[in-house]
A tleap script that builds the chain and sets N, CA, C and O, in Angstrom:
source leaprc.protein.ff14SB
mol = sequence {
  NMET LEU GLU ILE MET GLU GLY GLN ALA ALA
  ALA ALA LEU ALA ASP LEU ARG ALA ILE LEU
  ALA ASP VAL ILE LYS GLU THR LEU CPRO
}
set mol.1.N position { 0.840 -1.200 -0.004 }
set mol.1.CA position { 0.006 0.000 0.002 }
set mol.1.C position { 0.867 1.250 0.004 }
set mol.1.O position { 0.585 2.202 -0.724 }
set mol.2.N position { 1.902 1.254 0.807 }
set mol.2.CA position { 2.785 2.418 0.859 }
set mol.2.C position { 3.452 2.636 -0.493 }
set mol.2.O position { 3.621 3.774 -0.931 }
set mol.3.N position { 3.830 1.541 -1.156 }
set mol.3.CA position { 4.468 1.655 -2.455 }
set mol.3.C position { 3.544 2.316 -3.480 }
set mol.3.O position { 3.977 3.129 -4.297 }
set mol.4.N position { 2.266 1.949 -3.418 }
set mol.4.CA position { 1.304 2.536 -4.323 }
set mol.4.C position { 1.208 4.047 -4.098 }
set mol.4.O position { 1.208 4.826 -5.051 }
set mol.5.N position { 1.126 4.449 -2.834 }
set mol.5.CA position { 1.022 5.870 -2.514 }
set mol.5.C position { 2.278 6.589 -2.986 }
set mol.5.O position { 2.184 7.698 -3.511 }
set mol.6.N position { 3.442 5.989 -2.813 }
set mol.6.CA position { 4.677 6.646 -3.279 }
set mol.6.C position { 4.658 6.800 -4.788 }
set mol.6.O position { 5.091 7.822 -5.320 }
set mol.7.N position { 4.158 5.792 -5.474 }
set mol.7.CA position { 4.082 5.866 -6.949 }
set mol.7.C position { 3.160 6.983 -7.391 }
set mol.7.O position { 3.449 7.715 -8.338 }
set mol.8.N position { 2.024 7.104 -6.677 }
set mol.8.CA position { 1.077 8.163 -7.054 }
set mol.8.C position { 1.702 9.538 -6.781 }
set mol.8.O position { 1.537 10.463 -7.576 }
set mol.9.N position { 2.411 9.669 -5.670 }
set mol.9.CA position { 3.054 10.932 -5.328 }
set mol.9.C position { 4.101 11.287 -6.373 }
set mol.9.O position { 4.201 12.442 -6.786 }
set mol.10.N position { 4.879 10.300 -6.800 }
set mol.10.CA position { 5.892 10.547 -7.820 }
set mol.10.C position { 5.246 10.977 -9.137 }
set mol.10.O position { 5.753 11.868 -9.819 }
set mol.11.N position { 4.130 10.344 -9.491 }
set mol.11.CA position { 3.454 10.701 -10.745 }
set mol.11.C position { 2.903 12.125 -10.642 }
set mol.11.O position { 2.989 12.897 -11.598 }
set mol.12.N position { 2.337 12.471 -9.484 }
set mol.12.CA position { 1.792 13.803 -9.300 }
set mol.12.C position { 2.912 14.855 -9.388 }
set mol.12.O position { 2.726 15.922 -9.972 }
set mol.13.N position { 4.060 14.542 -8.806 }
set mol.13.CA position { 5.187 15.476 -8.859 }
set mol.13.C position { 5.644 15.662 -10.301 }
set mol.13.O position { 5.926 16.781 -10.731 }
set mol.14.N position { 5.715 14.561 -11.046 }
set mol.14.CA position { 6.144 14.639 -12.452 }
set mol.14.C position { 5.170 15.516 -13.237 }
set mol.14.O position { 5.587 16.338 -14.052 }
set mol.15.N position { 3.864 15.337 -12.986 }
set mol.15.CA position { 2.864 16.165 -13.690 }
set mol.15.C position { 3.055 17.639 -13.344 }
set mol.15.O position { 3.026 18.500 -14.223 }
set mol.16.N position { 3.252 17.923 -12.056 }
set mol.16.CA position { 3.451 19.313 -11.618 }
set mol.16.C position { 4.671 19.924 -12.280 }
set mol.16.O position { 4.639 21.071 -12.725 }
set mol.17.N position { 5.747 19.153 -12.344 }
set mol.17.CA position { 6.982 19.692 -12.925 }
set mol.17.C position { 6.775 19.952 -14.415 }
set mol.17.O position { 7.301 20.926 -14.954 }
set mol.18.N position { 6.018 19.095 -15.077 }
set mol.18.CA position { 5.750 19.294 -16.524 }
set mol.18.C position { 4.914 20.544 -16.725 }
set mol.18.O position { 5.166 21.326 -17.642 }
set mol.19.N position { 3.922 20.732 -15.871 }
set mol.19.CA position { 3.051 21.926 -15.958 }
set mol.19.C position { 3.883 23.186 -15.689 }
set mol.19.O position { 3.760 24.184 -16.399 }
set mol.20.N position { 4.728 23.128 -14.659 }
set mol.20.CA position { 5.569 24.287 -14.346 }
set mol.20.C position { 6.498 24.603 -15.519 }
set mol.20.O position { 6.697 25.772 -15.851 }
set mol.21.N position { 7.059 23.585 -16.140 }
set mol.21.CA position { 7.949 23.831 -17.255 }
set mol.21.C position { 7.207 24.521 -18.399 }
set mol.21.O position { 7.730 25.445 -19.023 }
set mol.22.N position { 5.974 24.059 -18.667 }
set mol.22.CA position { 5.163 24.705 -19.715 }
set mol.22.C position { 4.895 26.158 -19.384 }
set mol.22.O position { 5.020 27.030 -20.244 }
set mol.23.N position { 4.523 26.424 -18.129 }
set mol.23.CA position { 4.209 27.794 -17.732 }
set mol.23.C position { 5.437 28.666 -17.875 }
set mol.23.O position { 5.333 29.795 -18.355 }
set mol.24.N position { 6.602 28.173 -17.471 }
set mol.24.CA position { 7.830 28.973 -17.562 }
set mol.24.C position { 8.134 29.272 -19.029 }
set mol.24.O position { 8.516 30.395 -19.360 }
set mol.25.N position { 7.970 28.279 -19.919 }
set mol.25.CA position { 8.229 28.505 -21.331 }
set mol.25.C position { 7.304 29.575 -21.873 }
set mol.25.O position { 7.715 30.389 -22.699 }
set mol.26.N position { 6.054 29.584 -21.418 }
set mol.26.CA position { 5.087 30.571 -21.939 }
set mol.26.C position { 5.403 31.966 -21.430 }
set mol.26.O position { 5.192 32.944 -22.148 }
set mol.27.N position { 5.904 32.080 -20.205 }
set mol.27.CA position { 6.133 33.407 -19.623 }
set mol.27.C position { 7.453 34.012 -20.075 }
set mol.27.O position { 7.584 35.235 -20.143 }
set mol.28.N position { 8.424 33.174 -20.382 }
set mol.28.CA position { 9.701 33.708 -20.841 }
set mol.28.C position { 9.565 34.242 -22.261 }
set mol.28.O position { 8.809 33.683 -23.055 }
set mol.29.N position { 10.275 35.300 -22.594 }
set mol.29.CA position { 10.205 35.887 -23.938 }
set mol.29.C position { 10.862 34.980 -24.987 }
set mol.29.O position { 10.891 35.324 -26.169 }
savepdb mol mol.pdb
quit
């Protein structure tokens, strides 16, 4: 069970980092 939660947390972090990267690309000139 703990492994599943860790996997979900890692996936959520990866999604957040991807979204942040897109936002940064859009805001930079």
